[in-house]
C-alpha positions in Angstrom: 102.3 80.1 87.0 102.4 82.8 89.8 100.8 86.1 89.2 103.1 88.9 90.4 101.1 92.0 92.1 102.1 95.4 92.5 102.8 96.2 96.0 100.2 98.7 97.1 101.8 101.6 99.4 99.7 101.4 102.7 99.5 105.1 104.0 97.7 103.6 107.0 100.2 101.2 108.2 100.1 102.4 111.8 96.4 101.6 111.7 96.0 98.4 109.6 98.0 95.8 107.9 99.4 95.9 104.4 97.2 93.0 103.7 93.9 94.4 105.0 94.7 97.5 103.0 95.3 95.7 99.8 92.1 93.8 100.2 90.2 97.0 101.0 91.8 98.8 98.2 91.1 95.8 95.8 87.3 96.0 96.5 87.1 99.7 96.1 86.4 100.2 99.9 89.2 102.8 100.5 88.2 106.7 100.7 91.2 108.0 98.9 90.1 111.6 100.0 89.5 110.4 103.6 93.1 108.7 103.5 94.6 112.1 102.1 93.0 114.2 104.8 94.3 111.8 107.4 97.9 112.2 106.0 97.6 115.8 106.0 96.3 116.1 109.5 99.1 113.9 110.7 101.9 115.7 109.1 100.3 119.2 110.2 100.8 117.5 113.9 104.2 116.5 113.3 105.1 120.1 112.0 103.2 121.8 114.8 105.1 119.3 117.4 108.4 120.5 115.9 107.4 124.3 116.9 106.5 125.4 113.3 103.9 128.0 112.9 100.4 127.1 111.8 100.7 129.0 108.8 104.2 127.9 108.0 103.0 124.1 108.4 100.1 124.6 106.1 102.4 126.0 103.3 104.8 123.2 103.8 101.7 120.9 103.2 100.7 122.8 100.2 104.2 122.0 98.7 103.0 118.4 98.8 99.3 119.1 97.8 99.8 121.9 95.2 96.3 121.7 94.1 94.9 122.4 97.4 94.3 126.1 98.3 95.8 127.3 101.8 92.1 127.6 103.2 91.3 124.2 102.1 94.1 122.7 104.2 93.2 124.8 107.3 89.7 123.5 106.9 91.3 119.9 106.8 93.5 120.1 109.7 91.1 121.9 112.0 88.1 119.9 111.1 86.2 118.6 114.0 85.7 114.9 113.9 82.2 114.0 114.3 
């Protein structure tokens, strides 16, 4: 009998395939916080490209992540990659 697996949404689809993401996730190798921060930076860049002010862009992102403070999102989007 075939097992039906729940389809995992791949937030990194532009970087890795769904199969790879699912495999990494199944083995606990996905850093959810890092994925969230990547999505926040990506959204911020899109908003800024559409001529949205930085403050308004951060406020828009806060609507999606209400548990994050304004300064927390600001730190995420302006974080220098090491």
